[in-house]
Structure formats: structure tokens, C-alpha cells
Biopython code that builds the backbone (N, CA, C, O; Angstrom):
import numpy as np
from Bio.PDB.StructureBuilder import StructureBuilder

atoms = [
    (1, "MET", "N", (0.718, 15.925, 37.494)),
    (1, "MET", "CA", (0.160, 15.009, 36.516)),
    (1, "MET", "C", (1.171, 14.842, 35.378)),
    (1, "MET", "O", (1.632, 15.825, 34.800)),
    (2, "SER", "N", (1.502, 13.617, 35.071)),
    (2, "SER", "CA", (2.471, 13.352, 34.008)),
    (2, "SER", "C", (1.768, 13.270, 32.659)),
    (2, "SER", "O", (0.605, 12.879, 32.553)),
    (3, "LYS", "N", (2.512, 13.650, 31.651)),
    (3, "LYS", "CA", (1.960, 13.598, 30.297)),
    (3, "LYS", "C", (2.133, 12.194, 29.732)),
    (3, "LYS", "O", (3.148, 11.535, 29.953)),
    (4, "ILE", "N", (1.130, 11.762, 29.009)),
    (4, "ILE", "CA", (1.182, 10.465, 28.348)),
    (4, "ILE", "C", (1.823, 10.664, 26.980)),
    (4, "ILE", "O", (1.417, 11.537, 26.214)),
    (5, "LYS", "N", (2.816, 9.855, 26.685)),
    (5, "LYS", "CA", (3.462, 9.930, 25.383)),
    (5, "LYS", "C", (2.796, 8.926, 24.451)),
    (5, "LYS", "O", (2.645, 7.751, 24.786)),
    (6, "THR", "N", (2.408, 9.402, 23.295)),
    (6, "THR", "CA", (1.802, 8.527, 22.296)),
    (6, "THR", "C", (2.581, 8.625, 20.991)),
    (6, "THR", "O", (3.305, 9.590, 20.751)),
    (7, "ARG", "N", (2.420, 7.628, 20.173)),
    (7, "ARG", "CA", (3.040, 7.610, 18.850)),
    (7, "ARG", "C", (1.942, 7.616, 17.806)),
    (7, "ARG", "O", (0.849, 7.102, 18.044)),
    (8, "PRO", "N", (2.228, 8.192, 16.658)),
    (8, "PRO", "CA", (1.218, 8.136, 15.586)),
    (8, "PRO", "C", (0.974, 6.681, 15.170)),
    (8, "PRO", "O", (1.886, 5.855, 15.197)),
    (9, "PHE", "N", (-0.251, 6.390, 14.791)),
    (9, "PHE", "CA", (-0.608, 5.045, 14.341)),
    (9, "PHE", "C", (0.128, 4.745, 13.043)),
    (9, "PHE", "O", (0.152, 5.576, 12.135)),
    (10, "ASP", "N", (0.725, 3.570, 12.951)),
    (10, "ASP", "CA", (1.413, 3.124, 11.738)),
    (10, "ASP", "C", (0.880, 1.756, 11.361)),
    (10, "ASP", "O", (1.173, 0.758, 12.019)),
    (11, "MET", "N", (0.095, 1.718, 10.296)),
    (11, "MET", "CA", (-0.530, 0.470, 9.849)),
    (11, "MET", "C", (0.505, -0.613, 9.567)),
    (11, "MET", "O", (0.232, -1.796, 9.770)),
    (12, "ALA", "N", (1.686, -0.224, 9.103)),
    (12, "ALA", "CA", (2.727, -1.196, 8.760)),
    (12, "ALA", "C", (3.080, -2.085, 9.953)),
    (12, "ALA", "O", (3.467, -3.239, 9.770)),
    (13, "GLN", "N", (2.953, -1.573, 11.143)),
    (13, "GLN", "CA", (3.270, -2.340, 12.348)),
    (13, "GLN", "C", (2.185, -3.359, 12.695)),
    (13, "GLN", "O", (2.393, -4.220, 13.550)),
    (14, "HIS", "N", (1.043, -3.265, 12.043)),
    (14, "HIS", "CA", (-0.096, -4.123, 12.401)),
    (14, "HIS", "C", (-0.486, -5.116, 11.315)),
    (14, "HIS", "O", (-1.422, -5.895, 11.494)),
    (15, "LEU", "N", (0.220, -5.095, 10.195)),
    (15, "LEU", "CA", (-0.087, -6.034, 9.114)),
    (15, "LEU", "C", (0.661, -7.331, 9.350)),
    (15, "LEU", "O", (1.891, -7.356, 9.341)),
    (16, "GLN", "N", (-0.071, -8.393, 9.558)),
    (16, "GLN", "CA", (0.487, -9.695, 9.926)),
    (16, "GLN", "C", (0.128, -10.765, 8.908)),
    (16, "GLN", "O", (-0.828, -11.510, 9.124)),
    (17, "GLY", "N", (0.842, -10.864, 7.836)),
    (17, "GLY", "CA", (0.621, -11.955, 6.897)),
    (17, "GLY", "C", (-0.088, -11.558, 5.626)),
    (17, "GLY", "O", (-0.692, -10.490, 5.523)),
    (18, "GLU", "N", (0.005, -12.449, 4.665)),
    (18, "GLU", "CA", (-0.490, -12.199, 3.313)),
    (18, "GLU", "C", (-1.994, -11.959, 3.255)),
    (18, "GLU", "O", (-2.441, -11.039, 2.571)),
    (19, "GLN", "N", (-2.779, -12.763, 3.955)),
    (19, "GLN", "CA", (-4.231, -12.622, 3.894)),
    (19, "GLN", "C", (-4.675, -11.277, 4.453)),
    (19, "GLN", "O", (-5.572, -10.639, 3.902)),
    (20, "GLU", "N", (-4.063, -10.851, 5.523)),
    (20, "GLU", "CA", (-4.400, -9.564, 6.125)),
    (20, "GLU", "C", (-4.032, -8.420, 5.183)),
    (20, "GLU", "O", (-4.787, -7.459, 5.036)),
    (21, "MET", "N", (-2.875, -8.531, 4.552)),
    (21, "MET", "CA", (-2.441, -7.501, 3.605)),
    (21, "MET", "C", (-3.360, -7.454, 2.396)),
    (21, "MET", "O", (-3.722, -6.373, 1.931)),
    (22, "ALA", "N", (-3.740, -8.617, 1.886)),
    (22, "ALA", "CA", (-4.633, -8.686, 0.731)),
    (22, "ALA", "C", (-6.002, -8.082, 1.070)),
    (22, "ALA", "O", (-6.577, -7.358, 0.257)),
    (23, "GLU", "N", (-6.513, -8.373, 2.242)),
    (23, "GLU", "CA", (-7.811, -7.820, 2.649)),
    (23, "GLU", "C", (-7.731, -6.303, 2.797)),
    (23, "GLU", "O", (-8.662, -5.590, 2.421)),
    (24, "TYR", "N", (-6.645, -5.824, 3.331)),
    (24, "TYR", "CA", (-6.417, -4.383, 3.455)),
    (24, "TYR", "C", (-6.462, -3.734, 2.067)),
    (24, "TYR", "O", (-7.125, -2.713, 1.883)),
    (25, "LEU", "N", (-5.769, -4.315, 1.102)),
    (25, "LEU", "CA", (-5.780, -3.776, -0.261)),
    (25, "LEU", "C", (-7.176, -3.850, -0.885)),
    (25, "LEU", "O", (-7.588, -2.920, -1.578)),
    (26, "ARG", "N", (-7.911, -4.949, -0.645)),
    (26, "ARG", "CA", (-9.279, -5.067, -1.181)),
    (26, "ARG", "C", (-10.152, -3.926, -0.673)),
    (26, "ARG", "O", (-10.902, -3.320, -1.438)),
    (27, "GLN", "N", (-10.052, -3.642, 0.610)),
    (27, "GLN", "CA", (-10.862, -2.568, 1.194)),
    (27, "GLN", "C", (-10.503, -1.211, 0.601)),
    (27, "GLN", "O", (-11.383, -0.403, 0.302)),
    (28, "VAL", "N", (-9.218, -0.969, 0.434)),
    (28, "VAL", "CA", (-8.765, 0.306, -0.122)),
    (28, "VAL", "C", (-9.195, 0.430, -1.584)),
    (28, "VAL", "O", (-9.650, 1.493, -2.006)),
    (29, "LEU", "N", (-9.056, -0.640, -2.354)),
    (29, "LEU", "CA", (-9.482, -0.611, -3.755)),
    (29, "LEU", "C", (-10.981, -0.377, -3.872)),
    (29, "LEU", "O", (-11.440, 0.297, -4.794)),
    (30, "HIS", "N", (-11.736, -0.932, -2.944)),
    (30, "HIS", "CA", (-13.185, -0.752, -2.951)),
    (30, "HIS", "C", (-13.545, 0.731, -2.818)),
    (30, "HIS", "O", (-14.519, 1.194, -3.413)),
    (31, "ASP", "N", (-12.761, 1.467, -2.041)),
    (31, "ASP", "CA", (-13.019, 2.898, -1.856)),
    (31, "ASP", "C", (-12.697, 3.705, -3.113)),
    (31, "ASP", "O", (-13.294, 4.756, -3.347)),
    (32, "GLY", "N", (-11.750, 3.212, -3.926)),
    (32, "GLY", "CA", (-11.467, 3.828, -5.213)),
    (32, "GLY", "C", (-10.608, 5.081, -5.204)),
    (32, "GLY", "O", (-10.610, 5.827, -6.184)),
    (33, "ASP", "N", (-9.881, 5.333, -4.139)),
    (33, "ASP", "CA", (-9.033, 6.523, -4.061)),
    (33, "ASP", "C", (-7.582, 6.142, -4.367)),
    (33, "ASP", "O", (-6.973, 5.405, -3.592)),
    (34, "PRO", "N", (-7.008, 6.631, -5.488)),
    (34, "PRO", "CA", (-5.639, 6.235, -5.850)),
    (34, "PRO", "C", (-4.584, 6.683, -4.838)),
    (34, "PRO", "O", (-3.562, 6.017, -4.674)),
    (35, "ILE", "N", (-4.820, 7.784, -4.172)),
    (35, "ILE", "CA", (-3.863, 8.242, -3.158)),
    (35, "ILE", "C", (-3.900, 7.309, -1.952)),
    (35, "ILE", "O", (-2.862, 6.993, -1.372)),
    (36, "GLU", "N", (-5.093, 6.875, -1.583)),
    (36, "GLU", "CA", (-5.231, 5.915, -0.487)),
    (36, "GLU", "C", (-4.605, 4.567, -0.860)),
    (36, "GLU", "O", (-4.005, 3.904, -0.014)),
    (37, "LEU", "N", (-4.745, 4.169, -2.116)),
    (37, "LEU", "CA", (-4.120, 2.935, -2.591)),
    (37, "LEU", "C", (-2.597, 3.041, -2.479)),
    (37, "LEU", "O", (-1.939, 2.110, -2.016)),
    (38, "ALA", "N", (-2.052, 4.159, -2.896)),
    (38, "ALA", "CA", (-0.599, 4.364, -2.800)),
    (38, "ALA", "C", (-0.142, 4.279, -1.347)),
    (38, "ALA", "O", (0.879, 3.658, -1.052)),
    (39, "ALA", "N", (-0.891, 4.897, -0.443)),
    (39, "ALA", "CA", (-0.531, 4.860, 0.981)),
    (39, "ALA", "C", (-0.605, 3.433, 1.531)),
    (39, "ALA", "O", (0.253, 3.023, 2.312)),
    (40, "ALA", "N", (-1.623, 2.686, 1.126)),
    (40, "ALA", "CA", (-1.764, 1.297, 1.595)),
    (40, "ALA", "C", (-0.620, 0.437, 1.081)),
    (40, "ALA", "O", (-0.077, -0.382, 1.822)),
    (41, "LEU", "N", (-0.250, 0.616, -0.181)),
    (41, "LEU", "CA", (0.894, -0.117, -0.719)),
    (41, "LEU", "C", (2.167, 0.271, 0.026)),
    (41, "LEU", "O", (3.038, -0.568, 0.255)),
    (42, "GLY", "N", (2.271, 1.537, 0.399)),
    (42, "GLY", "CA", (3.413, 1.983, 1.203)),
    (42, "GLY", "C", (3.436, 1.315, 2.563)),
    (42, "GLY", "O", (4.502, 0.933, 3.048)),
    (43, "ASP", "N", (2.272, 1.167, 3.189)),
    (43, "ASP", "CA", (2.189, 0.469, 4.483)),
    (43, "ASP", "C", (2.683, -0.967, 4.347)),
    (43, "ASP", "O", (3.463, -1.445, 5.171)),
    (44, "ILE", "N", (2.226, -1.644, 3.310)),
    (44, "ILE", "CA", (2.624, -3.038, 3.096)),
    (44, "ILE", "C", (4.114, -3.121, 2.777)),
    (44, "ILE", "O", (4.813, -4.010, 3.262)),
    (45, "ALA", "N", (4.588, -2.192, 1.963)),
    (45, "ALA", "CA", (6.014, -2.182, 1.609)),
    (45, "ALA", "C", (6.887, -1.981, 2.854)),
    (45, "ALA", "O", (7.917, -2.638, 3.003)),
    (46, "ARG", "N", (6.478, -1.079, 3.735)),
    (46, "ARG", "CA", (7.243, -0.861, 4.978)),
    (46, "ARG", "C", (7.170, -2.082, 5.884)),
    (46, "ARG", "O", (8.144, -2.416, 6.558)),
    (47, "ALA", "N", (6.027, -2.747, 5.904)),
    (47, "ALA", "CA", (5.884, -3.945, 6.737)),
    (47, "ALA", "C", (6.804, -5.055, 6.244)),
    (47, "ALA", "O", (7.323, -5.832, 7.045)),
    (48, "ARG", "N", (7.008, -5.134, 4.948)),
    (48, "ARG", "CA", (7.837, -6.198, 4.364)),
    (48, "ARG", "C", (9.302, -5.804, 4.210)),
    (48, "ARG", "O", (10.194, -6.648, 4.295)),
    (49, "GLY", "N", (9.539, -4.528, 3.985)),
    (49, "GLY", "CA", (10.905, -4.061, 3.766)),
    (49, "GLY", "C", (11.036, -3.318, 2.456)),
    (49, "GLY", "O", (10.926, -3.908, 1.381)),
    (50, "MET", "N", (11.267, -2.040, 2.546)),
    (50, "MET", "CA", (11.331, -1.183, 1.358)),
    (50, "MET", "C", (12.553, -1.489, 0.503)),
    (50, "MET", "O", (12.499, -1.331, -0.717)),
    (51, "THR", "N", (13.639, -1.918, 1.107)),
    (51, "THR", "CA", (14.858, -2.202, 0.344)),
    (51, "THR", "C", (14.628, -3.325, -0.664)),
    (51, "THR", "O", (15.035, -3.221, -1.821)),
    (52, "GLN", "N", (13.979, -4.393, -0.222)),
    (52, "GLN", "CA", (13.702, -5.502, -1.134)),
    (52, "GLN", "C", (12.749, -5.074, -2.239)),
    (52, "GLN", "O", (12.918, -5.474, -3.391)),
    (53, "LEU", "N", (11.760, -4.273, -1.905)),
    (53, "LEU", "CA", (10.826, -3.792, -2.917)),
    (53, "LEU", "C", (11.562, -2.946, -3.959)),
    (53, "LEU", "O", (11.275, -3.039, -5.152)),
    (54, "ALA", "N", (12.501, -2.130, -3.509)),
    (54, "ALA", "CA", (13.286, -1.322, -4.447)),
    (54, "ALA", "C", (14.048, -2.224, -5.415)),
    (54, "ALA", "O", (14.090, -1.959, -6.617)),
    (55, "ARG", "N", (14.641, -3.278, -4.894)),
    (55, "ARG", "CA", (15.346, -4.232, -5.763)),
    (55, "ARG", "C", (14.386, -4.878, -6.765)),
    (55, "ARG", "O", (14.685, -4.973, -7.955)),
    (56, "ASP", "N", (13.243, -5.314, -6.272)),
    (56, "ASP", "CA", (12.288, -6.040, -7.106)),
    (56, "ASP", "C", (11.641, -5.168, -8.185)),
    (56, "ASP", "O", (11.287, -5.668, -9.253)),
    (57, "THR", "N", (11.486, -3.882, -7.917)),
    (57, "THR", "CA", (10.837, -2.987, -8.885)),
    (57, "THR", "C", (11.833, -2.259, -9.772)),
    (57, "THR", "O", (11.473, -1.777, -10.845)),
    (58, "GLY", "N", (13.082, -2.177, -9.332)),
    (58, "GLY", "CA", (14.072, -1.396, -10.068)),
    (58, "GLY", "C", (13.959, 0.094, -9.801)),
    (58, "GLY", "O", (14.581, 0.900, -10.494)),
    (59, "LEU", "N", (13.171, 0.467, -8.802)),
    (59, "LEU", "CA", (13.014, 1.870, -8.407)),
    (59, "LEU", "C", (13.829, 2.135, -7.154)),
    (59, "LEU", "O", (14.087, 1.218, -6.375)),
    (60, "SER", "N", (14.235, 3.379, -6.954)),
    (60, "SER", "CA", (15.018, 3.707, -5.754)),
    (60, "SER", "C", (14.112, 3.724, -4.524)),
    (60, "SER", "O", (12.905, 3.940, -4.629)),
    (61, "ARG", "N", (14.712, 3.494, -3.365)),
    (61, "ARG", "CA", (13.943, 3.545, -2.112)),
    (61, "ARG", "C", (13.323, 4.921, -1.931)),
    (61, "ARG", "O", (12.171, 5.039, -1.513)),
    (62, "GLU", "N", (14.089, 5.963, -2.247)),
    (62, "GLU", "CA", (13.592, 7.331, -2.090)),
    (62, "GLU", "C", (12.368, 7.572, -2.968)),
    (62, "GLU", "O", (11.387, 8.178, -2.538)),
    (63, "SER", "N", (12.445, 7.089, -4.197)),
    (63, "SER", "CA", (11.328, 7.227, -5.126)),
    (63, "SER", "C", (10.103, 6.471, -4.605)),
    (63, "SER", "O", (8.979, 6.968, -4.688)),
    (64, "LEU", "N", (10.323, 5.280, -4.073)),
    (64, "LEU", "CA", (9.207, 4.494, -3.534)),
    (64, "LEU", "C", (8.584, 5.174, -2.318)),
    (64, "LEU", "O", (7.361, 5.253, -2.208)),
    (65, "TYR", "N", (9.421, 5.663, -1.409)),
    (65, "TYR", "CA", (8.873, 6.357, -0.237)),
    (65, "TYR", "C", (8.017, 7.546, -0.667)),
    (65, "TYR", "O", (6.938, 7.775, -0.121)),
    (66, "LYS", "N", (8.506, 8.291, -1.641)),
    (66, "LYS", "CA", (7.779, 9.471, -2.115)),
    (66, "LYS", "C", (6.484, 9.053, -2.827)),
    (66, "LYS", "O", (5.423, 9.627, -2.582)),
    (67, "SER", "N", (6.580, 8.055, -3.705)),
    (67, "SER", "CA", (5.409, 7.613, -4.469)),
    (67, "SER", "C", (4.339, 6.971, -3.606)),
    (67, "SER", "O", (3.149, 7.090, -3.897)),
    (68, "LEU", "N", (4.758, 6.287, -2.538)),
    (68, "LEU", "CA", (3.819, 5.531, -1.700)),
    (68, "LEU", "C", (3.526, 6.230, -0.384)),
    (68, "LEU", "O", (3.089, 5.592, 0.574)),
    (69, "SER", "N", (3.761, 7.532, -0.328)),
    (69, "SER", "CA", (3.553, 8.291, 0.906)),
    (69, "SER", "C", (2.078, 8.582, 1.175)),
    (69, "SER", "O", (1.691, 8.822, 2.319)),
    (70, "GLY", "N", (1.262, 8.561, 0.137)),
    (70, "GLY", "CA", (-0.141, 8.923, 0.311)),
    (70, "GLY", "C", (-0.364, 10.415, 0.167)),
    (70, "GLY", "O", (-1.454, 10.916, 0.444)),
    (71, "GLU", "N", (0.667, 11.124, -0.265)),
    (71, "GLU", "CA", (0.528, 12.569, -0.472)),
    (71, "GLU", "C", (0.131, 12.909, -1.900)),
    (71, "GLU", "O", (-0.351, 14.008, -2.173)),
    (72, "ARG", "N", (0.335, 11.962, -2.809)),
    (72, "ARG", "CA", (-0.024, 12.164, -4.205)),
    (72, "ARG", "C", (-0.276, 10.805, -4.847)),
    (72, "ARG", "O", (0.078, 9.764, -4.292)),
    (73, "ALA", "N", (-0.883, 10.833, -6.006)),
    (73, "ALA", "CA", (-1.147, 9.579, -6.725)),
    (73, "ALA", "C", (0.049, 9.276, -7.634)),
    (73, "ALA", "O", (0.385, 10.089, -8.496)),
    (74, "PRO", "N", (0.684, 8.138, -7.456)),
    (74, "PRO", "CA", (1.799, 7.786, -8.334)),
    (74, "PRO", "C", (1.304, 7.362, -9.710)),
    (74, "PRO", "O", (0.106, 7.173, -9.921)),
    (75, "SER", "N", (2.227, 7.217, -10.628)),
    (75, "SER", "CA", (1.851, 6.794, -11.981)),
    (75, "SER", "C", (1.313, 5.366, -11.944)),
    (75, "SER", "O", (1.610, 4.595, -11.032)),
    (76, "SER", "N", (0.525, 5.038, -12.946)),
    (76, "SER", "CA", (-0.001, 3.670, -13.022)),
    (76, "SER", "C", (1.142, 2.681, -13.202)),
    (76, "SER", "O", (1.063, 1.557, -12.708)),
    (77, "ASP", "N", (2.196, 3.074, -13.894)),
    (77, "ASP", "CA", (3.362, 2.209, -14.075)),
    (77, "ASP", "C", (3.979, 1.846, -12.715)),
    (77, "ASP", "O", (4.293, 0.684, -12.457)),
    (78, "THR", "N", (4.144, 2.838, -11.869)),
    (78, "THR", "CA", (4.703, 2.588, -10.534)),
    (78, "THR", "C", (3.772, 1.708, -9.721)),
    (78, "THR", "O", (4.222, 0.758, -9.080)),
    (79, "LEU", "N", (2.478, 2.010, -9.736)),
    (79, "LEU", "CA", (1.519, 1.201, -8.979)),
    (79, "LEU", "C", (1.557, -0.259, -9.414)),
    (79, "LEU", "O", (1.583, -1.158, -8.575)),
    (80, "LEU", "N", (1.562, -0.495, -10.718)),
    (80, "LEU", "CA", (1.571, -1.875, -11.213)),
    (80, "LEU", "C", (2.870, -2.590, -10.857)),
    (80, "LEU", "O", (2.840, -3.763, -10.483)),
    (81, "LYS", "N", (3.997, -1.916, -10.964)),
    (81, "LYS", "CA", (5.275, -2.526, -10.586)),
    (81, "LYS", "C", (5.265, -2.925, -9.113)),
    (81, "LYS", "O", (5.697, -4.021, -8.755)),
    (82, "VAL", "N", (4.771, -2.031, -8.265)),
    (82, "VAL", "CA", (4.753, -2.287, -6.824)),
    (82, "VAL", "C", (3.800, -3.426, -6.495)),
    (82, "VAL", "O", (4.144, -4.319, -5.721)),
    (83, "ILE", "N", (2.617, -3.404, -7.071)),
    (83, "ILE", "CA", (1.635, -4.463, -6.805)),
    (83, "ILE", "C", (2.201, -5.828, -7.183)),
    (83, "ILE", "O", (2.092, -6.787, -6.419)),
    (84, "ARG", "N", (2.800, -5.907, -8.353)),
    (84, "ARG", "CA", (3.391, -7.188, -8.794)),
    (84, "ARG", "C", (4.559, -7.597, -7.909)),
    (84, "ARG", "O", (4.668, -8.761, -7.521)),
    (85, "ALA", "N", (5.434, -6.648, -7.587)),
    (85, "ALA", "CA", (6.608, -6.964, -6.772)),
    (85, "ALA", "C", (6.211, -7.412, -5.369)),
    (85, "ALA", "O", (6.925, -8.196, -4.743)),
    (86, "LEU", "N", (5.083, -6.921, -4.875)),
    (86, "LEU", "CA", (4.603, -7.345, -3.553)),
    (86, "LEU", "C", (3.892, -8.695, -3.613)),
    (86, "LEU", "O", (3.502, -9.246, -2.583)),
    (87, "GLY", "N", (3.727, -9.224, -4.828)),
    (87, "GLY", "CA", (3.136, -10.554, -4.974)),
    (87, "GLY", "C", (1.628, -10.572, -5.071)),
    (87, "GLY", "O", (0.999, -11.588, -4.775)),
    (88, "PHE", "N", (1.033, -9.454, -5.483)),
    (88, "PHE", "CA", (-0.416, -9.384, -5.613)),
    (88, "PHE", "C", (-0.806, -9.274, -7.080)),
    (88, "PHE", "O", (-0.027, -8.796, -7.904)),
    (89, "ASN", "N", (-2.015, -9.719, -7.399)),
    (89, "ASN", "CA", (-2.619, -9.562, -8.718)),
    (89, "ASN", "C", (-3.861, -8.710, -8.566)),
    (89, "ASN", "O", (-4.563, -8.791, -7.558)),
    (90, "LEU", "N", (-4.127, -7.899, -9.567)),
    (90, "LEU", "CA", (-5.385, -7.164, -9.603)),
    (90, "LEU", "C", (-6.398, -8.004, -10.365)),
    (90, "LEU", "O", (-6.064, -8.629, -11.372)),
    (91, "THR", "N", (-7.612, -8.018, -9.892)),
    (91, "THR", "CA", (-8.680, -8.745, -10.552)),
    (91, "THR", "C", (-9.791, -7.754, -10.869)),
    (91, "THR", "O", (-10.142, -6.908, -10.047)),
    (92, "ILE", "N", (-10.326, -7.870, -12.050)),
    (92, "ILE", "CA", (-11.407, -6.983, -12.470)),
    (92, "ILE", "C", (-12.687, -7.804, -12.569)),
    (92, "ILE", "O", (-12.705, -8.891, -13.146)),
    (93, "GLU", "N", (-13.747, -7.265, -11.998)),
    (93, "GLU", "CA", (-15.053, -7.908, -12.085)),
    (93, "GLU", "C", (-16.115, -6.826, -12.169)),
    (93, "GLU", "O", (-15.901, -5.717, -11.678)),
    (94, "PRO", "N", (-17.247, -7.122, -12.776)),
    (94, "PRO", "CA", (-18.282, -6.105, -12.891)),
    (94, "PRO", "C", (-18.850, -5.722, -11.529)),
    (94, "PRO", "O", (-18.936, -6.538, -10.611)),
    (95, "VAL", "N", (-19.228, -4.472, -11.434)),
    (95, "VAL", "CA", (-19.869, -3.984, -10.229)),
    (95, "VAL", "C", (-21.322, -4.438, -10.262)),
    (95, "VAL", "O", (-21.994, -4.320, -11.287)),
    (96, "GLU", "N", (-21.792, -4.947, -9.161)),
    (96, "GLU", "CA", (-23.184, -5.391, -9.104)),
    (96, "GLU", "C", (-24.100, -4.160, -9.147)),
    (96, "GLU", "O", (-23.946, -3.218, -8.369)),
    (97, "GLN", "N", (-25.038, -4.201, -10.066)),
    (97, "GLN", "CA", (-25.975, -3.102, -10.229)),
    (97, "GLN", "C", (-27.222, -3.369, -9.383)),
    (97, "GLN", "O", (-27.748, -4.482, -9.388)),
    (98, "PRO", "N", (-27.691, -2.362, -8.663)),
    (98, "PRO", "CA", (-28.934, -2.552, -7.882)),
    (98, "PRO", "C", (-30.109, -2.794, -8.824)),
    (98, "PRO", "O", (-30.195, -2.198, -9.898)),
    (99, "GLN", "N", (-31.004, -3.671, -8.407)),
    (99, "GLN", "CA", (-32.151, -4.007, -9.264)),
    (99, "GLN", "C", (-33.386, -3.311, -8.816)),
    (99, "GLN", "O", (-34.444, -3.479, -9.422)),
]
sb = StructureBuilder()
sb.init_structure("model")
sb.init_model(0)
sb.init_chain("A")
sb.init_seg("    ")
for serial, (resi, resn, name, xyz) in enumerate(atoms, 1):
    if name == "N":
        sb.init_residue(resn, " ", resi, " ")
    sb.init_atom(name, np.array(xyz, "f"), 0.0, 1.0, " ", f" {name:<3s}", serial, name[0])
structure = sb.get_structure()
């Protein structure tokens, strides 16, 4: 019996276009976990190209990989730079309260 070789799932390989990326971020933001947000931004950055993101943010590629690894929550400054450089805006709206 031969062994089946598998690869770990990489979301970056499955993000196809702006709308899909935006929806992915909406879902992650809805969950409210900053580490998960960092990982999702890392997925999008890898899908688009980390080198260009480094240029656009003024941060090193190594710093971006570390900050967006999902192992820790990056600073709000880094998150905002990355979100803007990726071409996204954050929108704030009130949470609907149950009646």
C-alpha cells in the first residue's frame, strides 16, 4: 500500500480576486480575533506578493512575514499600514442589539 502525500492547506492559494479577499476579511473581522486577522492579512499578502506589500508599507518582508504569521497580534500601526497597502478600508458600524 502506497502512502498518500498531502500538503498543508494554504488559503493564499485559494484566494481569487478582490471580492473573495474582502469577504474573507469580513468573516475574520466578525470573529474579532486580532491574531486571526493578522493571519488572514498574511494569506492575502502571500496571494498578492509579499515583496510589493513590503514596498508599499515601508516594512521589511521579514517583518511582514513575522507580523502576519498568525502566531501573535501585530501592532495596530502595522495592521493599518497593511490593510491600506492591500487596498482595503475598515468600516465601523454599530452592532445590532437583540430586541
